[in-house]
C-alpha positions in Angstrom: 43.5 -51.4 -21.3 40.5 -49.0 -21.2 39.6 -47.7 -25.3 36.5 -45.7 -25.7 34.7 -46.3 -29.5 34.6 -42.7 -30.3 39.1 -42.6 -30.2 40.8 -42.9 -33.9 44.3 -44.4 -35.1 46.0 -43.9 -38.1 48.1 -47.0 -39.4 51.4 -48.0 -37.6 50.2 -47.7 -34.2 51.2 -48.8 -30.7 49.4 -49.7 -27.5 50.6 -51.3 -24.8 48.8 -52.8 -21.9 46.9 -51.0 -19.4 46.6 -48.0 -21.3 43.5 -45.3 -21.2 42.2 -43.4 -23.6 39.1 -42.4 -23.9 37.1 -38.6 -23.5 38.1 -36.1 -20.5 34.6 -36.5 -18.6 31.5 -38.6 -18.6 29.7 -34.7 -20.9 32.4 -34.6 -22.7 32.5 -36.8 -25.8 35.7 -36.0 -27.6 38.0 -38.4 -27.9 41.8 -38.2 -28.6 42.7 -39.1 -32.8 46.5 -40.3 -33.4 48.4 -39.9 -36.8 51.1 -42.3 -37.7 53.4 -43.9 -35.5 52.1 -43.0 -32.7 53.7 -46.2 -29.6 52.2 -45.0 -26.4 54.3 -47.6 -22.8 52.6 -49.4 -20.5 49.5 -47.1 -18.3 50.3 -44.3 -20.6 47.2 -42.3 -20.3 45.4 -40.3 -22.9 42.3 -38.0 -22.4 40.2 -35.6 -24.2 39.9 -33.8 -27.5 43.9 -33.9 -28.3 45.6 -34.7 -32.1 48.6 -37.2 -31.0 50.6 -36.1 -34.9 53.1 -38.5 -36.1 56.1 -40.1 -35.1 55.0 -39.6 -31.2 56.2 -41.9 -28.0 54.2 -41.9 -24.8 56.2 -42.9 -22.3 55.0 -45.4 -19.5 53.0 -43.9 -17.3 52.7 -40.9 -18.6 49.3 -39.0 -18.8 48.5 -36.5 -22.2 46.1 -34.3 -21.5 47.2 -31.5 -24.4 47.9 -32.4 -28.2 51.1 -33.1 -28.9 52.9 -32.3 -32.6 54.8 -34.5 -34.9 58.5 -36.0 -33.9 58.0 -36.0 -29.6 58.5 -38.1 -27.0 56.7 -37.8 -23.7 58.0 -38.8 -20.7 56.3 -38.4 -17.2 57.7 -35.4 -16.0 58.9 -33.7 -19.5 58.5 -33.2 -23.4 61.7 -33.7 -25.2 61.7 -33.4 -28.4 63.1 -36.0 -30.8 66.3 -34.9 -33.1 65.0 -35.8 -36.5 
């Protein structure tokens, strides 16, 4: 598990083994910010200046390089909106 010291998370954040959360490169310092109810599957990767909104689940092996809106389930091959 690798987590950059500048990563910001809110309450109710679950992180599985093998995850990487950090900046997008050597010169980029901005790191992901996550809201409430975020869950990361094993070996998930979050990189760069992105925001993970409330109640988001990122599946095992997924790579998030763009911000993710509320109530989303993100998989390795596609993004599926969760029924509220």
